[in-house]
C-alpha positions in Angstrom: 89.5 161.3 93.2 90.7 160.1 96.7 93.8 158.0 97.0 94.5 155.0 99.1 97.7 153.0 99.7 96.6 149.4 100.2 98.8 146.7 101.7 97.7 143.1 100.9 99.8 140.6 103.0 100.1 137.3 101.3 101.4 135.3 104.2 101.3 131.8 105.8 99.7 130.8 109.1 99.6 127.6 111.1 96.4 126.1 112.4 96.0 126.5 116.2 99.1 128.7 116.6 97.2 131.8 117.7 100.3 133.5 119.3 102.6 132.8 116.3 100.0 133.9 113.8 99.3 137.1 115.7 103.1 137.8 115.7 103.1 137.5 111.9 100.2 140.0 111.7 102.1 142.5 113.8 105.3 142.0 111.8 103.6 142.5 108.5 101.5 145.4 109.7 104.6 147.1 110.8 106.1 146.5 107.4 103.0 148.0 105.7 103.0 151.0 108.0 106.6 151.7 107.3 105.6 151.9 103.6 102.9 154.3 104.4 99.9 152.0 104.0 96.4 153.5 104.8 94.7 150.1 104.9 96.2 146.7 105.7 94.7 143.3 105.0 95.4 139.7 105.9 94.0 136.4 104.6 90.9 134.5 105.7 91.2 133.0 109.2 94.8 134.0 109.4 94.7 134.3 113.2 93.6 130.7 113.6 95.1 129.1 110.5 92.9 127.5 107.9 91.1 125.1 107.7 90.5 124.5 111.4 88.1 121.6 110.7 86.5 120.2 114.0 88.4 122.7 116.1 85.6 125.0 115.1 83.2 122.8 117.1 85.3 123.3 120.3 84.0 126.3 122.3 87.3 126.7 124.0 89.1 127.2 120.7 86.5 129.7 119.5 86.8 131.7 122.6 90.6 131.6 122.4 90.3 133.0 118.9 88.0 135.8 120.0 90.3 136.7 122.9 93.4 136.6 120.6 91.7 139.1 118.3 91.0 141.6 121.1 94.6 141.2 122.3 95.9 141.7 118.8 94.0 145.0 118.5 95.4 146.2 121.8 98.9 145.2 120.9 98.8 146.9 117.5 97.9 150.2 119.3 100.5 149.7 122.0 103.2 149.3 119.3 102.1 152.5 117.5 100.3 150.7 114.7 96.8 151.5 115.8 96.2 154.3 113.4 96.2 152.1 110.3 93.0 149.9 109.9 93.8 146.2 109.8 91.5 143.5 108.3 92.1 140.1 110.0 90.4 136.8 109.5 89.6 134.7 112.6 87.1 132.2 114.1 84.1 133.8 115.7 80.6 132.7 116.9 77.1 133.9 116.2 75.5 136.0 118.9 72.0 135.0 118.0 70.3 131.7 117.1 69.8 131.0 113.4 66.8 128.5 113.3 66.9 128.3 109.5 70.2 126.5 109.8 69.3 124.6 113.0 72.1 126.4 114.9 71.8 127.9 118.4 73.4 131.1 119.6 77.1 130.5 119.8 77.4 128.6 116.5 80.9 129.1 114.9 81.5 131.5 112.1 84.3 132.0 109.6 84.8 135.7 110.3 86.9 138.7 109.7 87.4 141.9 111.7 88.6 145.5 111.3 91.1 146.5 114.0 91.7 150.3 114.6 93.1 152.3 117.5 93.1 149.3 119.8 89.6 148.3 119.2 87.7 145.7 117.2 85.5 148.2 115.3 83.7 145.9 112.9 83.2 142.1 112.5 81.4 140.1 109.8 81.0 136.4 108.9 81.4 134.7 105.5 78.1 134.8 103.7 78.5 132.0 101.1 79.7 128.8 102.8 81.3 126.2 100.4 80.2 122.6 100.7 82.1 120.8 98.0 85.6 119.2 97.4 87.7 119.6 100.6 85.3 122.2 102.0 82.8 121.3 104.8 81.8 124.8 105.9 78.1 123.9 106.3 79.3 121.4 108.9 80.9 124.0 110.9 79.7 127.5 110.3 76.6 129.7 110.0 76.6 132.5 107.5 76.7 136.2 107.9 74.1 138.4 106.3 75.6 141.9 106.3 77.6 143.9 103.8 80.4 145.4 105.9 81.6 148.8 104.6 84.4 150.7 106.2 85.1 154.2 105.2 88.9 154.9 105.1 90.3 158.3 103.9 87.0 159.2 102.3 86.7 155.8 100.4 84.0 153.2 101.1 85.6 149.8 101.2 83.2 146.8 101.1 84.5 143.6 102.6 84.0 139.9 101.7 85.5 136.5 102.5 86.6 134.0 99.8 83.5 132.1 98.7 81.5 135.4 98.7 83.3 136.0 95.4 83.1 132.4 94.1 79.3 132.2 94.3 76.8 134.5 92.5 74.8 137.0 94.4 75.3 138.2 98.0 78.1 140.7 98.7 79.3 141.4 95.1 76.1 143.0 93.8 75.4 144.4 97.2 78.8 146.3 97.0 77.6 148.0 93.8 74.3 148.9 95.3 76.0 150.4 98.4 78.3 152.5 96.2 81.6 151.0 97.3 84.8 152.4 95.9 86.8 149.2 96.6 85.7 145.6 97.2 88.3 143.8 99.3 88.0 140.0 99.6 90.3 138.0 102.0 90.8 134.4 101.0 92.4 131.0 101.9 91.9 129.4 98.5 93.8 126.1 98.1 95.9 125.4 95.1 94.7 123.2 92.2 96.2 122.8 88.7 95.0 125.6 86.4 93.2 127.4 89.2 95.2 130.6 88.6 93.5 131.1 85.3 90.1 130.4 86.8 90.8 132.7 89.7 91.8 135.6 87.4 88.7 135.3 85.3 86.6 135.2 88.5 88.1 138.3 90.0 87.7 140.2 86.7 84.0 139.1 86.4 83.2 140.1 90.0 84.9 143.5 89.7 82.7 144.3 86.7 79.6 143.1 88.6 80.6 145.2 91.7 81.4 148.2 89.5 84.6 149.0 91.4 88.2 148.1 91.9 88.4 144.6 93.5 91.3 143.2 95.6 91.6 139.4 96.0 94.0 138.7 98.8 95.2 135.0 99.1 97.1 132.9 101.6 100.3 131.0 100.9 101.9 127.9 102.5 100.6 124.5 103.4 98.2 122.8 105.8 98.2 119.0 105.9 97.3 118.0 102.3 96.4 121.5 101.2 98.7 124.0 99.5 98.0 127.7 99.2 99.7 129.4 96.3 99.0 133.1 96.9 98.4 134.7 93.6 96.9 137.9 95.1 95.1 139.9 92.4 93.9 143.5 92.1 91.8 144.6 89.1 89.9 147.8 88.3 86.2 148.1 87.8 86.5 147.2 84.1 88.3 144.0 85.0 91.8 145.2 83.9 94.6 143.8 86.1 96.4 146.4 88.2 98.7 144.2 90.2 99.4 140.4 90.7 101.5 138.8 93.3 103.9 135.9 92.8 102.8 132.3 93.3 104.0 130.4 96.4 105.9 133.4 97.8 105.3 135.1 101.1 105.2 138.9 100.9 103.2 142.1 100.8 101.6 143.7 97.8 101.5 147.5 98.5 100.0 149.7 95.9 98.5 153.2 95.4 94.9 153.3 94.2 92.8 156.1 92.8 89.3 155.4 94.0 85.9 157.2 93.9 84.9 159.3 96.8 82.3 158.0 99.2 78.8 159.3 98.6 77.7 162.3 100.8 74.5 160.4 101.6 75.5 156.7 101.6 73.0 153.9 101.0 71.7 152.3 104.2 69.5 149.4 105.1 68.9 146.2 103.1 70.3 146.0 99.5 70.7 143.1 97.1 69.9 139.5 98.2 68.8 140.7 101.6 72.2 142.0 102.6 72.1 144.6 105.3 74.7 147.4 105.0 76.7 147.8 108.1 78.9 150.9 108.0 81.8 152.1 110.1 83.5 155.5 109.4 87.2 155.5 110.4 88.4 158.6 108.5 86.0 160.8 106.5 88.5 163.2 104.8 90.4 162.1 101.8 94.2 162.4 101.9 95.9 165.4 100.4 96.9 164.5 96.8 100.2 162.8 96.5 102.3 161.3 93.6 101.6 157.6 93.4 104.8 155.6 94.0 103.8 152.0 94.5 102.1 149.9 91.7 102.2 146.5 93.3 103.8 145.0 90.2 102.9 142.0 88.1 104.7 138.7 88.8 105.3 136.3 85.9 103.3 133.1 86.0 105.0 129.8 86.5 104.5 127.3 83.7 102.4 124.2 84.4 105.1 121.8 85.4 107.0 124.3 87.5 103.8 125.3 89.2 102.9 121.7 90.1 106.5 120.9 91.2 106.6 124.0 93.4 103.3 123.1 95.0 104.7 119.7 95.9 107.8 121.3 97.4 105.8 123.8 99.4 103.4 121.1 100.6 106.1 118.8 101.9 108.1 121.6 103.5 105.1 122.9 105.4 104.1 119.4 106.6 107.6 118.7 107.9 108.2 122.1 109.5 104.7 122.7 111.0 104.7 119.2 112.6 108.1 119.7 114.2 110.1 117.2 112.2 113.6 117.9 110.9 114.5 115.1 108.5 112.9 112.6 106.1 113.7 109.0 105.1 113.1 107.7 101.6 113.5 104.2 100.3 115.5 104.5 97.0 114.8 101.8 94.5 116.5 103.5 91.6 113.0 104.0 90.0 111.3 107.2 88.9 108.9 107.6 91.8 111.4 107.4 94.7 113.8 109.6 92.6 111.2 112.3 92.2 110.2 112.2 95.8 113.9 112.5 96.9 114.4 115.5 94.5 111.3 117.2 96.0 112.5 116.5 99.5 116.0 117.9 98.8 114.4 121.1 97.3 112.0 121.4 100.2 114.3 120.7 103.1 117.9 120.7 101.9 119.8 117.5 101.0 121.4 117.5 104.5 118.0 116.6 105.9 117.2 113.8 103.4 118.2 110.2 104.2 117.9 107.5 101.6 118.0 103.8 102.0 118.7 101.3 99.2 117.2 97.9 100.1 118.1 95.5 97.3 116.8 92.0 97.0 118.0 89.2 94.8 115.6 90.5 92.1 117.1 94.0 92.2 119.0 94.9 89.0 122.5 96.2 89.1 121.4 99.4 87.2 118.7 100.1 89.9 121.2 99.9 92.7 123.6 102.1 90.6 120.7 104.6 89.9 120.0 105.0 93.6 123.7 105.7 94.2 123.9 108.1 91.3 120.8 110.0 92.7 122.5 110.4 96.0 125.7 111.6 94.3 123.8 114.2 92.3 121.7 115.6 95.1 124.0 115.2 98.1 121.5 113.3 100.2 122.6 110.7 102.7 122.6 107.1 101.4 123.0 103.7 103.0 122.5 100.3 101.6 120.8 97.5 103.6 120.2 94.3 101.6 117.0 92.6 102.5 117.9 89.1 101.2 119.0 87.7 104.6 115.6 88.8 106.2 113.7 87.5 103.2 115.4 84.1 103.4 114.6 83.8 107.1 110.9 84.5 106.4 110.8 82.2 103.5 112.4 79.4 105.5 109.6 79.8 108.1 106.6 80.3 105.8 107.5 79.0 102.4 105.5 81.8 100.6 104.9 81.8 96.9 103.5 84.0 94.2 102.1 87.4 95.2 102.7 86.6 98.9 106.4 86.2 98.2 106.5 89.5 96.2 104.6 91.4 98.8 106.9 90.1 101.5 109.8 91.9 100.0 107.9 95.2 100.0 106.8 94.7 103.6 110.4 93.9 104.7 111.4 97.2 103.2 108.5 99.0 105.0 109.5 97.5 108.3 113.1 98.4 107.8 112.2 102.0 107.0 109.9 102.3 110.1 112.6 100.8 112.3 115.1 103.5 111.1 112.4 106.1 111.6 111.9 105.1 115.2 115.6 104.8 115.9 116.8 108.0 114.2 113.7 110.3 114.2 113.2 110.8 110.5 109.7 110.6 109.0 109.2 108.2 106.2 108.0 109.5 102.8 105.7 107.1 100.9 106.6 107.2 97.1 103.3 106.0 95.7 101.7 108.0 92.8 98.0 108.5 92.0 98.0 105.9 89.2 99.2 103.2 91.6 96.8 104.3 94.4 93.9 104.3 92.0 94.3 100.7 90.9 95.7 99.3 94.1 99.2 98.6 92.7 100.9 98.9 96.0 101.5 96.7 99.1 99.8 97.5 102.4 102.4 97.9 105.1 105.1 97.8 102.5 105.6 100.6 100.0 102.6 102.4 101.4 104.2 103.0 104.8 105.1 106.6 105.7 103.9 109.8 107.3 103.4 111.7 104.1 103.0 111.0 100.4 104.5 113.9 98.4 103.3 112.6 95.0 100.1 110.9 96.1 98.0 113.2 93.8 100.4 112.9 90.8 99.6 110.5 88.0 102.4 108.4 86.7 102.6 110.2 83.4 102.9 113.4 85.3 105.7 111.9 87.4 107.8 111.5 84.3 107.0 115.0 83.1 107.9 116.5 86.4 111.2 114.6 86.5 112.1 115.8 83.1 111.2 119.4 84.0 113.3 119.3 87.2 116.3 118.1 85.3 115.8 120.6 82.5 115.4 123.4 85.1 118.7 122.4 86.7 120.5 122.5 83.3 119.1 125.9 82.6 120.5 127.1 85.9 123.9 125.5 85.3 123.3 122.9 88.0 123.5 119.1 88.0 120.2 117.5 87.1 119.1 115.6 90.2 117.4 112.6 88.7 119.5 110.0 86.8 118.5 109.7 83.1 118.3 106.0 83.5 115.5 106.3 86.1 113.5 108.3 83.6 114.0 106.1 80.5 113.9 102.6 81.8 110.5 100.7 82.0 108.9 101.1 85.4 109.2 97.9 87.5 108.6 96.9 91.1 111.4 94.3 90.7 109.8 91.7 92.9 110.3 88.9 90.5 112.6 88.2 87.6 112.0 90.4 84.5 109.0 92.1 86.1 107.7 95.4 84.6 104.6 97.4 85.5 102.9 96.7 82.1 102.7 93.0 83.1 99.9 94.0 85.5 98.7 97.4 84.2 97.9 99.1 80.9 100.4 101.6 79.5 100.4 104.6 81.9 99.5 107.2 79.3 96.3 105.3 78.5 95.6 104.3 82.1 95.9 107.8 83.3 93.5 109.2 80.8 90.9 106.6 81.9 91.6 107.4 85.5 91.2 111.1 85.0 87.7 110.5 83.6 86.6 108.0 86.3 88.4 109.4 89.4 88.6 113.1 88.7 85.4 113.6 86.6 83.2 110.9 88.0 82.3 109.6 84.5 80.9 106.1 84.2 81.9 103.1 82.0 79.7 104.0 79.0 80.9 107.6 78.9 84.6 106.6 79.1 84.1 104.0 76.4 82.4 106.6 74.3 85.4 108.8 74.7 87.4 106.3 72.6 88.8 103.7 75.0 88.6 99.9 74.7 85.5 98.6 76.6 87.3 95.6 78.1 90.3 97.7 79.2 88.0 100.3 80.8 86.0 97.6 82.6 89.2 96.0 83.9 90.5 99.4 85.1 87.3 100.4 86.8 87.2 97.0 88.7 90.7 97.6 90.0 89.9 101.1 91.2 86.7 100.0 93.0 88.5 97.1 94.6 91.3 99.2 96.0 89.2 101.6 98.2 90.3 99.9 101.4 93.9 100.3 100.5 93.6 104.0 99.8 92.0 104.7 103.2 95.2 103.4 104.8 97.6 105.6 102.8 99.2 108.6 104.4 98.1 112.2 103.6 99.9 113.9 100.6 99.9 117.1 98.8 96.7 117.8 96.8 97.3 119.3 93.3 94.1 118.2 91.5 90.5 119.1 91.7 89.8 115.6 93.1 92.6 114.0 95.2 92.2 110.8 97.1 91.0 111.7 100.6 88.5 114.5 101.4 87.8 115.2 97.8 86.7 111.7 96.9 84.7 109.9 99.6 83.4 106.5 98.7 82.3 103.7 100.9 84.7 100.8 101.3 81.8 98.3 101.7 80.1 98.9 98.4 78.5 96.5 95.9 77.8 99.1 93.2 79.9 98.5 90.1 80.0 100.3 86.8 80.8 97.0 85.3 77.6 95.3 86.6 
């Protein structure tokens, strides 16, 4: 049985940075070649970054991607890396018109190519185009209709791109019909809670359907609100795991595989689902037998809280670094939300790049001011205190506000102060709002909602408490100082905008609220279904009314790391002007 040393490069890339992404491909190809790899692969659209969104509609960017691919092929050969075939994702365009999709010649394609000996020897486009959640690929791309098969060292390797595995039909059964010995799928699959379990079962199922060893190569890093967790997987034809890469870690999985020899008379023409086999032979003869040395390994899985927390750290770090920022600014109230955001920022960027501001008013409790100071002491972040009472008194003397207007004024003064410091010192402001607050509109426009990024935007309040406890527990297990003061975790949540205020004055208990929100926001269930799940009808109706009325606020909130199947933003798109109500 022929052998093949496969290198799966689980790496990050940046949208639009064609030169920087190409440099990464060269670097990791060299690393793979030094380990004796016979076939090297990179993630979906690694050359352009992913997702490119409306850049795909710009012909100049498409042509720049195509040119960068050709230049990359030539460079690999010039640096003595041309003998190893390299699979690279990029942005291409269709050569022919596709009337079925209403697209002329030149329509963009989510594509990948095989580079060898200085040439682009094979190209193909993603067949199944996702059109759900954050994916808009029907807006941008036209599909491919071939089954690309490249023969390497006497093994036929079928190639696919991400959604080609997630949907039934197409390239997976076609790979079986074509007699492939290996199915290699390159992916840019964003992180969601519990997706690692779903992904593993998917790859196992597709390997059994394809009847061959299947390699699922995934991207890591962050792009705007999306986080990519890696978790590259290789399974055999029976669905048994051969190797699994770490989550959220850049690196290369290199492993030796025993694979069936290519057929002497390979299948040609059209196979399953109208897929036309397109073959390229790079090396016909199998390698001389050698003792397998590399197994790829199996990385331990992160537990649920550590996985989510790590995603939040990676998302913030990527947003800051890729947008050219160096430091962040956080308003520290002494509460749980700002404490968790500060801890995430310190882990993502280092405490020396995190600046906190305590902005007490006459309603701020002494323990809240002390908790903010204690957080700074524990983490080492920079802290200053700027009381807002003089500013508040000046406004009140001019306007004489009362009630909610008076409360919101305090929040808006803090937002203005933060943005002024951001302008003056160059930090970006982090908004501390959580998903529960965003859902029901429990925030102040141009106050606590100001900022460039919302690290816990997709984290329900009950999860905020869980993550804070996990982070402290993890620190204790490592012999470190827990970053979040215990008092910030145990005291009742409060905006402290009036005497004795607590969140439950305005909202249901968060454990109950969050379960209702998960059904309504994440699962799109209606009032009757939620009540049938065991919740009080009046409470459900009140909660749904708050969610519906707050759509205009959510549209104005900054982007933030997505960790759920339906985050506010691209996942959940509802009209602001909307008279439909579940409550009648």
